[in-house]
DRENTORNU-224638 format. One record per residue (C-alpha): residue number from 1; residue in one letter; x, y, z. Coordinates in Angstrom, 2 decimals. Layout:
BEGIN
> guse; nudren; xx; yy; zz
> NUM; a; X; Y; Z
...
//
This chain:
BEGIN
> guse; nudren; xx; yy; zz
> 1; m; -15.91; 14.81; -0.55
> 2; g; -18.55; 16.35; -2.72
> 3; a; -17.82; 17.39; -6.27
> 4; l; -20.13; 20.36; -5.74
> 5; d; -17.69; 21.73; -3.18
> 6; e; -14.49; 23.63; -3.77
> 7; g; -11.64; 21.58; -5.26
> 8; h; -8.54; 20.64; -3.31
> 9; y; -5.94; 20.99; -6.04
> 10; n; -5.10; 23.43; -8.80
> 11; v; -6.02; 21.72; -12.05
> 12; k; -6.48; 22.83; -15.62
> 13; l; -9.81; 21.79; -17.15
> 14; e; -9.34; 21.26; -20.87
> 15; n; -11.99; 21.97; -23.52
> 16; n; -12.37; 18.24; -24.15
> 17; g; -12.95; 17.51; -20.49
> 18; g; -9.46; 16.27; -19.68
> 19; v; -7.47; 17.36; -16.67
> 20; k; -3.84; 18.35; -16.70
> 21; l; -2.18; 17.55; -13.38
> 22; g; 0.05; 20.41; -12.33
> 23; g; 1.86; 20.85; -15.64
> 24; f; 5.64; 20.52; -15.41
> 25; g; 5.52; 20.72; -11.61
> 26; f; 3.46; 17.56; -11.21
> 27; e; 6.54; 15.44; -10.53
> 28; k; 7.44; 17.62; -7.55
> 29; e; 4.01; 17.80; -5.92
> 30; v; 3.88; 16.39; -2.40
> 31; e; 1.17; 13.88; -3.25
> 32; t; 3.09; 12.51; -6.22
> 33; l; 6.30; 12.10; -4.24
> 34; a; 4.47; 10.39; -1.37
> 35; i; 2.89; 7.85; -3.73
> 36; e; 6.25; 7.20; -5.41
> 37; e; 7.88; 6.40; -2.06
> 38; a; 5.00; 4.09; -1.14
> 39; v; 5.27; 2.24; -4.46
> 40; k; 8.99; 1.65; -3.83
> 41; v; 8.08; -0.04; -0.55
> 42; l; 5.59; -2.29; -2.38
> 43; l; 8.12; -3.24; -5.06
> 44; e; 10.77; -4.10; -2.48
> 45; g; 8.18; -6.16; -0.61
> 46; l; 7.75; -8.22; -3.78
> 47; g; 11.47; -8.93; -3.80
> 48; e; 12.08; -6.65; -6.77
> 49; d; 15.08; -4.43; -7.48
> 50; i; 13.61; -0.95; -7.82
> 51; n; 16.68; 0.13; -9.83
> 52; r; 16.42; -2.53; -12.53
> 53; e; 15.51; -1.51; -16.04
> 54; g; 11.74; -1.56; -16.44
> 55; l; 11.05; -0.59; -12.82
> 56; k; 13.06; 2.62; -12.48
> 57; k; 10.15; 4.81; -13.57
> 58; t; 7.37; 2.57; -12.24
> 59; p; 6.84; 4.57; -9.01
> 60; f; 6.22; 7.76; -11.00
> 61; r; 4.07; 5.99; -13.60
> 62; v; 1.93; 4.46; -10.85
> 63; a; 1.59; 7.82; -9.09
> 64; k; 0.53; 9.52; -12.31
> 65; a; -1.97; 6.79; -13.19
> 66; l; -3.54; 6.82; -9.73
> 67; r; -3.86; 10.58; -9.56
> 68; e; -5.32; 10.78; -13.05
> 69; g; -7.67; 7.92; -12.21
> 70; t; -8.95; 9.70; -9.11
> 71; r; -9.09; 13.23; -10.51
> 72; g; -12.80; 13.37; -9.69
> 73; y; -11.90; 14.47; -6.17
> 74; r; -10.48; 17.65; -7.68
> 75; l; -13.38; 18.55; -9.98
> 76; k; -16.71; 20.28; -9.33
> 77; v; -19.97; 19.51; -11.09
> 78; k; -21.03; 23.14; -11.15
> 79; d; -17.99; 24.01; -13.29
> 80; i; -19.16; 21.46; -15.85
> 81; v; -22.87; 22.24; -15.87
> 82; q; -22.72; 26.04; -15.67
> 83; g; -22.78; 27.48; -19.16
> 84; a; -24.16; 24.24; -20.61
> 85; l; -27.87; 24.85; -19.86
> 86; f; -29.76; 25.98; -22.96
> 87; p; -33.27; 27.42; -23.26
> 88; e; -35.75; 25.24; -25.15
> 89; i; -39.27; 26.64; -25.59
> 90; g; -42.03; 24.15; -24.96
> 91; l; -40.28; 22.20; -22.24
> 92; e; -42.12; 22.64; -18.97
> 93; s; -41.97; 20.45; -15.91
> 94; g; -43.14; 16.99; -16.98
> 95; v; -44.33; 18.24; -20.38
> 96; g; -42.49; 17.56; -23.62
> 97; h; -42.70; 19.01; -27.11
> 98; a; -46.15; 19.39; -28.64
> 99; g; -47.68; 19.01; -25.19
> 100; g; -46.74; 15.35; -24.89
> 101; e; -45.98; 13.86; -21.50
> 102; g; -42.38; 13.13; -20.62
> 103; g; -39.78; 14.83; -22.77
> 104; l; -37.37; 12.04; -21.79
> 105; v; -33.71; 12.40; -22.81
> 106; v; -31.40; 9.36; -22.64
> 107; v; -27.65; 9.08; -23.18
> 108; r; -26.54; 5.45; -23.59
> 109; d; -23.33; 3.42; -23.59
> 110; i; -21.09; 5.81; -21.65
> 111; d; -17.84; 3.91; -21.05
> 112; l; -16.27; 4.69; -17.69
> 113; f; -13.90; 3.09; -15.25
> 114; s; -13.49; 3.51; -11.53
> 115; y; -11.17; 2.25; -8.81
> 116; c; -12.82; -0.20; -6.42
> 117; e; -12.58; 1.14; -2.89
> 118; s; -12.43; -2.40; -1.52
> 119; c; -9.32; -3.59; -3.44
> 120; l; -7.95; -0.55; -5.38
> 121; l; -8.28; -2.36; -8.72
> 122; p; -10.10; -0.71; -11.65
> 123; f; -13.54; -1.87; -12.68
> 124; k; -15.34; -1.09; -15.93
> 125; v; -18.66; 0.74; -16.07
> 126; k; -21.22; 1.03; -18.85
> 127; c; -23.39; 3.98; -17.88
> 128; y; -26.91; 4.95; -18.99
> 129; v; -28.33; 8.33; -17.95
> 130; g; -31.83; 9.68; -18.51
> 131; y; -33.53; 12.88; -17.41
> 132; v; -36.76; 14.77; -17.98
> 133; p; -36.05; 18.48; -18.65
> 134; s; -37.96; 21.21; -16.84
> 135; g; -37.94; 24.98; -16.61
> 136; q; -37.67; 25.34; -20.39
> 137; r; -34.02; 24.33; -20.47
> 138; v; -31.90; 21.36; -21.48
> 139; v; -28.28; 20.52; -20.72
> 140; g; -25.58; 19.80; -23.30
> 141; l; -25.57; 16.03; -23.79
> 142; s; -21.82; 15.64; -23.34
> 143; k; -22.14; 17.12; -19.87
> 144; l; -24.12; 14.11; -18.68
> 145; s; -21.17; 11.82; -19.38
> 146; r; -18.70; 14.30; -17.91
> 147; v; -20.66; 14.54; -14.67
> 148; a; -20.73; 10.74; -14.48
> 149; d; -16.97; 10.69; -15.04
> 150; v; -16.38; 13.11; -12.16
> 151; f; -17.74; 10.55; -9.69
> 152; a; -16.31; 7.53; -11.47
> 153; k; -12.82; 8.98; -11.10
> 154; r; -12.75; 8.25; -7.37
> 155; l; -12.44; 5.26; -5.09
> 156; q; -15.92; 3.91; -5.55
> 157; e; -18.61; 1.32; -4.97
> 158; p; -21.31; 0.83; -7.66
> 159; n; -24.38; 1.79; -5.62
> 160; r; -22.80; 4.96; -4.29
> 161; l; -21.50; 5.84; -7.75
> 162; a; -25.02; 5.61; -9.21
> 163; d; -26.49; 7.63; -6.32
> 164; e; -23.86; 10.37; -6.56
> 165; v; -24.31; 10.80; -10.32
> 166; c; -28.08; 10.91; -9.95
> 167; s; -27.97; 13.39; -7.05
> 168; a; -25.43; 15.67; -8.72
> 169; l; -27.46; 15.89; -11.94
> 170; q; -30.65; 16.52; -9.99
> 171; q; -29.00; 19.37; -8.10
> 172; g; -27.02; 20.72; -11.02
> 173; i; -29.65; 20.94; -13.77
> 174; k; -32.85; 20.75; -11.66
> 175; p; -34.85; 18.55; -14.04
> 176; a; -38.17; 16.84; -13.35
> 177; g; -36.22; 13.67; -12.61
> 178; v; -33.00; 11.72; -13.24
> 179; a; -32.40; 8.00; -13.82
> 180; v; -29.03; 6.23; -13.80
> 181; i; -28.22; 2.59; -14.55
> 182; l; -24.70; 1.18; -14.32
> 183; q; -23.41; -2.13; -15.66
> 184; c; -20.27; -2.80; -13.62
> 185; l; -17.64; -5.40; -14.52
> 186; h; -14.95; -6.22; -11.93
> 187; i; -11.97; -8.37; -12.89
> 188; h; -11.68; -11.49; -10.71
> 189; f; -8.10; -12.69; -10.38
> 190; p; -7.50; -16.10; -8.82
> 191; n; -4.77; -16.31; -6.21
> 192; f; -1.59; -18.11; -7.14
> 193; e; -2.59; -21.48; -5.68
> 194; s; -6.19; -21.58; -6.93
> 195; a; -5.10; -20.75; -10.49
> 196; f; -3.66; -24.27; -10.74
> 197; l; -6.72; -25.95; -9.23
> 198; d; -9.76; -24.06; -10.52
> 199; l; -9.93; -24.72; -14.27
> 200; n; -13.31; -22.97; -14.55
> 201; h; -12.38; -19.80; -12.70
> 202; q; -14.90; -16.99; -13.18
> 203; k; -12.86; -14.21; -14.79
> 204; s; -15.12; -11.30; -13.91
> 205; f; -17.97; -10.30; -11.65
> 206; k; -20.93; -8.33; -13.00
> 207; l; -23.35; -6.10; -11.14
> 208; l; -26.30; -4.01; -12.35
> 209; v; -27.24; -1.03; -10.16
> 210; s; -29.57; 1.94; -10.49
> 211; s; -30.58; 5.22; -8.91
> 212; r; -33.51; 7.53; -9.72
> 213; s; -35.21; 10.69; -8.58
> 214; g; -38.28; 12.81; -9.27
> 215; v; -40.74; 11.54; -11.88
> 216; f; -38.76; 8.30; -12.31
> 217; e; -39.79; 7.28; -8.79
> 218; n; -43.50; 7.55; -9.61
> 219; e; -44.40; 4.13; -10.99
> 220; k; -47.81; 5.37; -12.19
> 221; l; -46.22; 7.74; -14.68
> 222; g; -44.41; 4.89; -16.41
> 223; i; -41.35; 7.01; -17.24
> 224; w; -38.98; 4.62; -15.46
> 225; h; -40.21; 1.76; -17.65
> 226; e; -39.88; 3.92; -20.76
> 227; f; -36.27; 4.56; -19.76
> 228; l; -35.69; 0.82; -19.38
> 229; s; -37.28; 0.16; -22.76
> 230; l; -34.94; 2.63; -24.46
> 231; i; -31.84; 0.94; -23.09
> 232; k; -33.07; -2.64; -23.53
> 233; p; -31.64; -2.90; -27.10
> 234; r; -28.20; -2.17; -25.55
> 235; g; -28.22; -5.44; -23.65
> 236; i; -30.06; -4.37; -20.49
> 237; n; -32.73; -6.92; -19.66
> 238; i; -35.51; -5.23; -17.71
> 239; l; -36.15; -8.56; -16.02
> 240; d; -32.62; -8.72; -14.60
> 241; p; -32.36; -7.84; -10.91
> 242; i; -31.27; -4.23; -10.45
> 243; i; -29.64; -3.63; -7.09
> 244; r; -30.87; -0.66; -5.09
> 245; g; -30.43; 0.43; -1.52
> 246; s; -27.50; 0.10; 0.86
> 247; n; -23.96; -0.62; -0.25
> 248; d; -22.93; -4.28; -0.44
> 249; p; -19.16; -4.67; 0.11
> 250; s; -19.30; -8.32; -0.96
> 251; w; -19.74; -7.26; -4.59
> 252; c; -15.93; -7.01; -4.86
> 253; p; -14.60; -10.48; -5.72
> 254; f; -11.39; -9.73; -3.81
> 255; h; -13.18; -9.32; -0.49
> 256; y; -12.24; -12.89; 0.44
> 257; f; -8.62; -11.74; 0.85
> 258; s; -9.74; -10.24; 4.19
> 259; k; -9.82; -13.78; 5.59
> 260; i; -6.45; -14.96; 4.25
> 261; g; -3.46; -14.69; 6.58
> 262; t; -1.81; -11.43; 7.56
> 263; a; -0.24; -8.78; 5.37
> 264; n; 3.20; -7.15; 5.62
> 265; a; 2.73; -4.17; 7.95
> 266; g; 5.16; -1.92; 6.05
> 267; m; 3.40; -2.58; 2.76
> 268; v; -0.01; -2.00; 4.38
> 269; n; 1.15; 1.37; 5.70
> 270; a; 2.44; 2.23; 2.23
> 271; v; -0.98; 1.58; 0.68
> 272; s; -2.65; 3.67; 3.40
> 273; s; -0.28; 6.48; 2.47
> 274; i; -1.30; 6.16; -1.18
> 275; i; -5.00; 6.38; -0.28
> 276; q; -4.38; 9.50; 1.78
> 277; s; -2.30; 11.09; -0.99
> 278; l; -5.21; 10.60; -3.40
> 279; g; -7.37; 12.81; -1.15
> 280; e; -9.24; 10.07; 0.70
> 281; d; -9.43; 9.15; 4.38
> 282; p; -7.85; 5.71; 4.92
> 283; l; -9.80; 5.47; 8.19
> 284; r; -13.16; 5.75; 6.45
> 285; e; -15.14; 2.63; 7.32
> 286; e; -15.23; 1.30; 3.76
> 287; l; -11.45; 1.80; 3.33
> 288; v; -10.09; 0.45; 6.62
> 289; g; -9.50; -3.06; 5.25
> 290; t; -8.49; -1.99; 1.76
> 291; p; -4.69; -1.70; 2.26
> 292; s; -4.47; -5.22; 3.71
> 293; r; -6.58; -6.72; 0.91
> 294; f; -4.52; -5.00; -1.76
> 295; v; -1.21; -6.17; -0.28
> 296; k; -2.42; -9.78; 0.05
> 297; w; -3.49; -9.71; -3.60
> 298; l; -0.25; -8.06; -4.73
> 299; m; 1.85; -10.76; -3.04
> 300; n; 0.56; -13.21; -5.68
> 301; f; 3.19; -11.63; -7.92
> 302; k; 6.18; -12.08; -5.60
> 303; i; 9.26; -13.46; -7.40
> 304; c; 9.43; -17.27; -7.40
> 305; d; 12.02; -19.72; -8.76
> 306; l; 10.57; -21.56; -11.74
> 307; e; 13.87; -23.16; -12.79
> 308; m; 14.12; -25.28; -9.65
> 309; k; 10.53; -26.50; -9.98
> 310; l; 10.92; -27.54; -13.61
> 311; n; 14.50; -28.77; -13.60
> 312; g; 13.69; -32.40; -12.83
> 313; f; 11.01; -32.56; -15.47
> 314; v; 13.24; -31.05; -18.16
> 315; l; 16.02; -33.55; -17.49
> 316; g; 13.57; -36.45; -17.55
> 317; r; 11.68; -35.55; -20.72
> 318; t; 13.95; -33.85; -23.24
> 319; d; 15.51; -37.01; -24.65
> 320; s; 12.16; -38.74; -25.10
> 321; l; 10.96; -36.03; -27.47
> 322; i; 13.66; -36.62; -30.11
> 323; s; 11.83; -37.92; -33.18
> 324; n; 11.96; -38.27; -36.96
> 325; k; 11.50; -34.77; -38.42
> 326; n; 9.88; -36.21; -41.52
> 327; e; 7.02; -37.64; -39.46
> 328; e; 6.22; -34.52; -37.47
> 329; h; 2.81; -32.88; -37.38
> 330; l; 1.69; -29.52; -36.03
> 331; q; 0.19; -29.70; -32.56
> 332; s; -1.65; -26.83; -30.89
> 333; e; -2.61; -26.04; -27.31
> 334; l; -5.06; -23.16; -27.41
> 335; n; -6.69; -20.80; -24.91
> 336; l; -4.50; -21.44; -21.88
> 337; p; -5.61; -18.69; -19.45
> 338; f; -3.05; -16.48; -17.75
> 339; w; -3.04; -13.69; -15.17
> 340; s; -0.28; -11.15; -14.72
> 341; q; 0.66; -7.72; -13.41
> 342; c; 2.05; -4.92; -15.56
> 343; e; 5.40; -3.87; -14.12
> 344; h; 5.08; -0.38; -15.56
> 345; h; 1.84; 0.62; -13.81
> 346; l; 1.15; -2.17; -11.28
> 347; l; -2.14; -2.85; -13.03
> 348; p; -3.36; -6.34; -13.98
> 349; f; -3.53; -7.80; -17.44
> 350; h; -4.91; -11.19; -18.39
> 351; g; -5.87; -13.27; -21.37
> 352; v; -4.97; -16.50; -23.15
> 353; v; -1.85; -18.22; -24.47
> 354; h; -1.67; -20.38; -27.62
> 355; i; 1.29; -22.75; -28.09
> 356; g; 2.17; -24.47; -31.36
> 357; h; 4.85; -27.13; -31.86
> 358; f; 5.76; -30.04; -34.10
> 359; c; 5.86; -33.64; -32.89
> 360; a; 5.54; -37.18; -34.27
> 361; e; 2.20; -38.93; -34.00
> 362; q; 3.88; -41.79; -32.11
> 363; v; 5.07; -39.45; -29.34
> 364; n; 2.57; -38.08; -26.86
> 365; p; 3.21; -34.37; -26.27
> 366; i; 3.62; -33.24; -22.68
> 367; g; 0.37; -32.78; -20.81
> 368; k; -1.68; -29.63; -21.11
> 369; s; -1.57; -29.25; -17.33
> 370; l; 2.21; -28.76; -17.37
> 371; l; 1.96; -26.15; -20.13
> 372; q; -0.70; -24.38; -18.07
> 373; s; 1.61; -24.47; -15.03
> 374; i; 4.43; -22.92; -17.05
> 375; v; 2.09; -20.16; -18.20
> 376; h; 1.03; -19.45; -14.61
> 377; f; 4.57; -19.47; -13.26
> 378; h; 5.63; -16.82; -15.75
> 379; g; 2.34; -14.92; -15.45
> 380; f; 2.22; -14.49; -11.69
> 381; k; 4.97; -11.89; -11.45
> 382; l; 5.58; -8.32; -12.55
> 383; q; 5.65; -8.60; -16.33
> 384; v; 5.36; -7.05; -19.74
> 385; q; 3.49; -9.01; -22.38
> 386; e; 6.43; -9.17; -24.80
> 387; r; 8.70; -10.72; -22.17
> 388; l; 5.97; -13.10; -21.00
> 389; t; 5.57; -14.41; -24.55
> 390; r; 9.31; -14.95; -24.99
> 391; q; 9.74; -16.63; -21.59
> 392; i; 6.96; -19.12; -22.24
> 393; a; 8.49; -20.01; -25.63
> 394; e; 11.98; -20.45; -24.18
> 395; t; 10.72; -22.59; -21.29
> 396; v; 8.62; -25.01; -23.36
> 397; s; 11.22; -25.26; -26.15
> 398; p; 13.40; -27.97; -24.54
> 399; l; 10.24; -29.84; -23.51
> 400; l; 8.68; -29.90; -26.97
> 401; g; 11.59; -30.35; -29.31
> 402; g; 12.66; -26.79; -30.08
> 403; d; 10.20; -25.79; -32.82
> 404; i; 7.89; -23.46; -30.91
> 405; m; 5.42; -20.68; -31.66
> 406; v; 3.65; -18.82; -28.87
> 407; v; 0.84; -16.28; -29.27
> 408; v; -0.40; -14.30; -26.26
> 409; e; -3.64; -12.30; -26.40
> 410; a; -4.37; -10.00; -23.48
> 411; d; -6.62; -7.31; -22.07
> 412; h; -4.66; -4.62; -20.20
> 413; t; -6.41; -2.59; -17.52
> 414; c; -3.73; 0.09; -18.04
> 415; m; -5.32; 0.66; -21.46
> 416; t; -8.75; 1.36; -19.95
> 417; s; -7.91; 3.05; -16.64
> 418; r; -5.22; 5.50; -17.77
> 419; g; -3.85; 7.21; -20.87
> 420; i; -6.18; 6.72; -23.82
> 421; e; -8.82; 4.97; -21.64
> 422; k; -9.70; 2.70; -24.53
> 423; c; -12.29; 0.10; -23.54
> 424; g; -12.36; -3.13; -25.52
> 425; s; -8.80; -2.96; -26.88
> 426; n; -6.77; -6.17; -26.99
> 427; t; -3.06; -6.85; -27.52
> 428; a; -1.43; -9.82; -29.28
> 429; t; 2.27; -10.78; -29.19
> 430; i; 4.21; -13.59; -30.91
> 431; a; 7.44; -15.48; -30.16
> 432; v; 8.93; -18.09; -32.53
> 433; l; 11.82; -20.56; -32.17
> 434; g; 13.35; -23.21; -34.41
> 435; r; 11.48; -24.11; -37.59
> 436; f; 8.84; -21.43; -37.02
> 437; s; 11.57; -18.77; -37.28
> 438; t; 12.25; -19.56; -40.94
> 439; d; 9.03; -21.20; -42.19
> 440; p; 6.24; -18.70; -42.96
> 441; a; 3.94; -21.54; -44.01
> 442; a; 4.29; -23.16; -40.59
> 443; r; 3.49; -19.89; -38.85
> 444; a; 0.45; -19.32; -41.07
> 445; l; -0.78; -22.86; -40.43
> 446; f; -0.63; -22.38; -36.65
> 447; l; -2.29; -18.95; -36.78
> 448; q; -5.18; -20.49; -38.69
> 449; n; -5.80; -22.78; -35.74
> 450; i; -6.34; -19.89; -33.31
> 451; p; -10.05; -19.05; -32.83
> 452; d; -11.18; -15.77; -34.35
> 453; s; -12.38; -14.56; -30.95
> 454; s; -10.24; -15.97; -28.21
> 455; p; -11.56; -15.54; -24.64
> 456; a; -9.15; -12.95; -23.31
> 457; g; -11.59; -11.58; -20.77
//
């Protein structure tokens, strides 16, 4: 579906580039209702009660987030570019001001996100666009980022995204050439079992891709290398391999789910319905396996019974942790990784957990591996960060003597892929029990132990 073609939905294009979906009638649109029904099927497949508080509005929130996140299908590049081309005397094809060669224009550090067509999870994009004006005209700089956003707001793959942005700009503004480089960062969730075994799990997968046209393809002119030199200070190493050519589906770290078991047929059909409601063809070659992969990943967050698994340990260890309060010292377990799924938008969030407690030097605290297991048990389910923090504190309290402080730091993909679309934001939450509830000095002492920059991503 080309963005240069006519749109498929009635949308309102705001002055700041935003899109309003159907105004007050959005809730009643066929596509929204279809996605809501599909989300209910997914929630029930996870063993959830779709009528419980916290999940009642999740189907609508998910539908809204997905439709906003794929609004590029409903926008046209020509509507963005038309009216944004300005005459600039002295700019001829391949000739810049004062007769100099080039006239290169570069816009750097454009933060975007897109939904991976292989797994339906968002991935972050840092975009760099360059072009050489021709025909004595330049385009408004903000339009370069808006054109890139049109194609990012679709189910995408990095190479195709770069090619579509490059091609659309070449057709839309007819410059001497266009260059596009994308730094793509895809979250890499472990599955439930491997989270306990792989202590060095790679949390994200990075890919550098490019596309170019016109004068940028002529190596003798050197303009491509000038473009690379201008973005090198932004962290792009011109010696790094830049992928070009055919699409590589293996770039998605969730592709391995294709080989794991079978997925619930009803849930798979629900995801296919969502893809179709977004304006895509679920039978397109690149999307055929997507519903099954998404369902297999989502089942990591199916409700499990933590109490039964920990009951024996709690009964066997609580008494041994009773000690002389006067001999207690602050102990800290820092940077325990966790992975979870936001119950409001069905989007992942992940980060680290810090646990502080008091114990006597003569008593060995429980092993870090058990604390990590508790974190994973509470993480691998539909959650909100505030509840996750409280549940971890309440679970470890009888194991560690009752004086507990838990700090959770997390990156939420719902902050980058919907709403304010704020890249780089991070959220911290705190839960305190026992002595930490009434002792500000104890809380301050523990907070001082937390690294200034904890690895949440």
